[in-house]
C-alpha positions as CSV (number, residue, x, y, z in Angstrom):
1,M,-28.1,174.9,-170.5
2,I,-29.1,171.9,-172.6
3,T,-30.5,170.3,-168.8
4,Q,-32.6,172.8,-168.6
5,I,-33.9,173.1,-172.3
6,F,-34.9,169.1,-171.7
7,L,-37.1,170.5,-168.4
8,F,-39.4,172.0,-170.9
9,G,-39.1,168.8,-172.9
10,I,-37.8,169.8,-175.8
11,G,-35.7,167.3,-177.4
12,G,-32.3,167.2,-179.1
13,A,-33.6,167.4,-182.5
14,E,-35.7,170.5,-181.5
15,A,-33.0,172.4,-180.3
16,L,-31.2,172.3,-182.6
17,I,-33.5,173.4,-184.9
18,M,-34.7,176.3,-183.4
19,L,-31.0,176.5,-182.7
20,I,-30.1,177.3,-186.4
21,I,-33.6,178.8,-187.1
22,G,-32.7,181.3,-184.7
23,L,-28.7,181.7,-186.4
24,A,-30.8,182.4,-189.4
25,I,-32.8,185.1,-187.4
26,L,-30.1,186.6,-186.3
27,L,-28.4,186.2,-190.3
28,I,-30.7,187.9,-191.4
29,I,-30.5,190.9,-189.3
30,F,-26.9,191.1,-189.6
31,L,-27.2,191.4,-193.4
32,V,-30.3,193.4,-193.6
33,L,-29.2,196.7,-190.5
34,R,-25.0,196.0,-192.1
35,G,-27.0,197.1,-195.4
36,L,-28.8,200.3,-194.0
37,T,-25.4,201.0,-192.9
38,L,-23.7,201.0,-195.5
39,W,-26.6,202.9,-197.9
40,Y,-26.7,206.0,-195.3
41,W,-23.2,206.1,-195.0
42,K,-23.0,205.8,-198.1
43,I,-19.9,203.9,-197.3
44,D,-20.0,201.8,-200.4
45,T,-19.1,204.8,-203.0
46,I,-16.6,206.0,-200.5
47,V,-15.1,202.8,-201.2
48,S,-15.5,203.7,-204.9
49,N,-14.1,206.8,-205.4
50,Q,-11.6,205.6,-203.3
51,A,-10.4,203.2,-205.8
52,K,-10.2,205.6,-208.3
53,Q,-8.2,208.2,-207.0
54,I,-5.9,205.2,-206.6
55,K,-6.1,204.4,-209.8
56,L,-5.7,208.0,-211.2
57,L,-2.8,208.7,-208.4
58,Q,-0.9,205.9,-209.9
59,E,-1.2,206.5,-213.8
60,M,-0.1,209.8,-212.2
61,I,3.0,208.1,-211.1
62,E,3.6,206.5,-214.0
63,A,3.8,209.5,-216.9
64,V,5.6,211.6,-214.5
65,K,8.2,208.1,-214.0
66,K,7.3,208.2,-217.4
67,S,8.4,212.3,-218.4
68,N,12.0,211.6,-215.8
69,T,13.6,209.0,-218.0
């Protein structure tokens, strides 16, 4: 692959810069699509509701333990 890049007249530094820019673009696309997916499927809301349920269940367990002693 590296030899093919050099055949097209692209130097090592230029190839590295292109690679970094390409990876940055892919990262940005990934983050945008991830945000859209989380928003569409309401995953962030579901996780928040589950955290609230866990807290309430822990409070209920503590109340039951106190009433049994």
